[in-house]
C-alpha positions, 0 to 999 in steps of 0.5 A, a space after each residue: 324536759 317535758 313530764 307527764 301531766 297526771 290527772 285522776 278523778 274527784 272520787 278516790 276517797 269516799 268523801 266530798 269532792 273538796 276533801 278529795 282535792 285537798 289530798 290529791 292536789 299534793 300528788 297529781 297535776 289535774 283533777 277531773 271533777 265528776 258529776 252524775 245524773 240520777 233518776 230523781 235529781 241532777 248532781 250540780 256543783 254547790 256554791 261552796 265547791 265553786 268557790 273552792 275551785 276558783 281559789 285553788 291553783 290546780 287545774 280541773 276538767 269537768 265531766 258532765 253527767 253521763 246521762 245528760 244529752 239534752 243541750 238545754 241541761 248541758 248549758 245550764 250545767 256549764 253556766 255554773 263554771 263560767 267564771 272559773 278560769 282554772 277549768 281547762 276542759 268540759 267533757 261531754 258524751 254526745 251523739 254525732 249529728 248536725 244539731 249537736 255539732 252546732 250546739 257544741 260550737 255555740 256553747 264554746 263561743 258563748 262560755 269561752 270554755 273548751 268542750 271536748 267529746 268523749 268517745 262512748 262508742 267502741 267504733 273509732 269511726 264514730 269519733 272521726 265524725 267529731 274530729 273531721 268537724 274540728 271538735 277535740 276529743 277526750 279519748 277513753 281507752 277502755 271504750 275501745 280496747 280490747 275491741 280494737 288491738 293495741 296497734 289499731 289504737 296506736 295508729 289512730 292516735 298517731 294520725 289524729 293526735 292534734 285533736 286528742 286533748 285528754 286521755 282516760 286510761 285504766 285497766 279492765 278486769 273480768 269485764 269491769 272497767 276503771 281498774 288499776 293500770 296493772 290490768 292494761 296491756 303494757 305495750 299500749 300503756 307505754 305508748 300512751 305515756 310517751 304519746 301524752 308527754 310528746 303531745 302535751 296531753 293530760 293523762 287521766 287515771 280514771 279510777 275510783 279507789 285509792 288502791 287502784 290509784 296507788 297501784 297505777 301510780 306505782 306502775 307509771 313510776 316503775 316503767 317511766 320514772 324518768 319521764 314523770 318527775 
């Protein structure tokens, strides 16, 4: 029987990425490595991190710095991970244009890594532009719901399931994203779990605190324990 492939972020504990992974790898299937870009510096992986990633058995995705849209910087960042086989996806934010599409194609060919684009716009038509050009997607629920109702999102995912490789799933409370799954529409959550299992899609609980992660895992076990383990 298929089970849900559960991921979460490398920032659940207020500590290094490595310390987070050492704890989390005992409880989940996949780690999303988060990197950020500040006003004064780029958040780049250290040699110690790269060696650790290379020598662990858990799989990873890498979320590139969200402010980085310059493809020169993107390639420089991606090159750090080229020799790490257990990195499954590189997640980027990208505007839709021909130059961007060609860069994505070329980077995937050069580095033999799958680059997937996260939907940053609330408009589902924006993500269709990438899908129609055969680029796979990291679908972020919080960027679309509640701007679209659950039915519209479910319909979109069912139609385009072949191009959805990764899900960012979390709740929203008082306008704040990346909260526990207890704050996500139950019907939508139930669909997303079954959808991820059926289509072999990584289900990333994209939260940043231990409290939110535990609540979210308990929510999954409460409703779908027979599918998880």
